[in-house]
N, C-alpha and C positions, 0 to 999 in steps of 0.2 A: 440398539440404536436409539430407543426412547431415552435411555439414561444419558447417552452422549448429547442428545439435543437439549435435555434439561440442564446438563452441566454447561453446555455452550451458551444457552440463554442466560443462565445465572452469571457466568463470567462476562458475557457481553454487557449485561446490565450493570455489573460491578465496574467494568472499565469505561463504559460510555454513557451510563444512566439513560438508556433508551426506554426501558420499560417503567422507569420511575417518573416519566413525564406526566404532568397533571392531566393533560388532554392531548388530543390529536393536534390541536392548534399549536401547542407549545413544541411538539415534535416537528411539525412542519416549519415552524419558525427557525428551529435549529438547523434543519436540513436546508432551508433557504439561505441561511447565513453561510453554510458551507459552499453552496453553489455560487453565491455571490462572490465569495473569496476566490473560487476557481475562475470565475469570469474576470474579476479584477486582475488576478495574476496573468491571465491570458492577454488582457489588454496592455498591461505594463510590459510584458515580454514582447508583444507585438511592436510597441513603440520603440523599445530598446533594440530589439533584434533587427527590425527593418533598417535602422540607421547603420548598424554594424554590417549587415549584408550589403547595403548600398556602398558604404565607404570602402570596405575590403573587397567588394566584388565577388562575394562567395556565391557559388552556383549550388543551388539546392537540388540534389539528385538522390538516387537510391543509395549511393555510397555515403553521402552526407547523413542521410537518415539512419543508415546502419551504424555509423560511428556514433551518432547521437544516442541511438538505442543501447549500444554497448556501454557508453558512459553513464547513462541513467541506470542501467542494470548494475553497474559497479557501485554506484551510490546506494542503490537499494540493497545490495549485498552487504555493504558496510553497516547500514542501519539495521538490517535484519539480524546480523550477528548480535548487536547490542540488545535488540528486542527479544531474541530467542534466549539469550542468557538471562535477561530480566524476567521473562515470562516462565520459562521452563525450570530454571535452576534457582534463581534468587527470589522468586515471588513468595511473599509471606502467606499467600492463601493456599499454598501447596499443602501445608500441614492440615489446614481446615478441610480441604477437599479430599484428602486421603482418608479422613475419618468417615466420610460418607460411604454408603454401601455401593461403591463402584470399584471396578478393577483398575489397575494401573493403566492398562491399554485404553480403557474408556476415557480416563482423565487425560492421557497423552493425546488422544485424537481430538478431544475438545480443546485442549491447549493449542494444538496445531491449527485448528479451525479459527481460533481467536487470533493467532499470529497471521493467518492469511487475511482475515478481515482488516486487521491493523495495517498490514503492508499494502493491502488494496486501497484503503482510504488514503494512506500516505502517497501512494502512486497517483491516485486521482488528483491529489493536491499539487504535485509538481510535474508529473509526466504528461498529463492531459494538456495543461497550458503550453508546455514546451512543444509537443507534437502538433497541437492545433495551430500554434503560431508558425511553425515550420511549414505546415500544409498550406496555410493562408498566404504566407509570404512567397513560398515557392510555386504558388498557383497549381498545386497538385490536384489530381483528378478526384472525382467523387469516390472512386474505389479506395483511395488512400483513407478517407474519412470513415468509410464503412469498415475497412479492415482495422482501423484504430478502435472502433467500438468492439470489434470481435477480439482483438489482441490484448486490450487493457486488462480484462479480468484474468488473462493467462500470465501476464508479465510477472506477478509476484511469486509464481510457483518455483521457477528455477533459482532465484536468489534465496528463497526460504530453504529449499532442499540443500543447496550448497552451504548455506550458513549453518544449517543444522549439523552437518558433518564437521564443519570447521569449529563450531562452538564446543564440541566435546573436548578436544585437546586444550582449548583455551580455558575451559573450566578446570582441567587438571592443573594448569599453570596457576590459575587464580587461587585455587584451594591448595 
């Protein structure tokens, strides 16, 4: 487990430069920029979506949220396929990491963890603003927002699992 975490930390730093930050302040500035981006997207979606809902008379209910969830999961699935192919199969760091004293399974698990973090951050950037906007415009209950906090970390799991299976035949076609 220790090796998996070291591999994960190494790959995370390689991909996002988290541990190369000069200070905690520079890390917090980067995180703040990400949160401001999410807030700006939420505001923009609110302004656009409130007009669309008003003009078209769309009723925001559980069915609408379910259809929206399905659509966002399909988008995540498509991006996950490309991310998996790039990270697991076509990444140039695979040869370097295979030379290290780790097993293939340890490397694979650390790569899957990196995929999860990448998809999670991607989901935060587009799913959270969409569902916050829907909740605000639809005047949904506090339970909706609490469940949003609970479900957002779980959302990338299904698309990653399905995309992992689909990416295998795609790699056979590519190669």
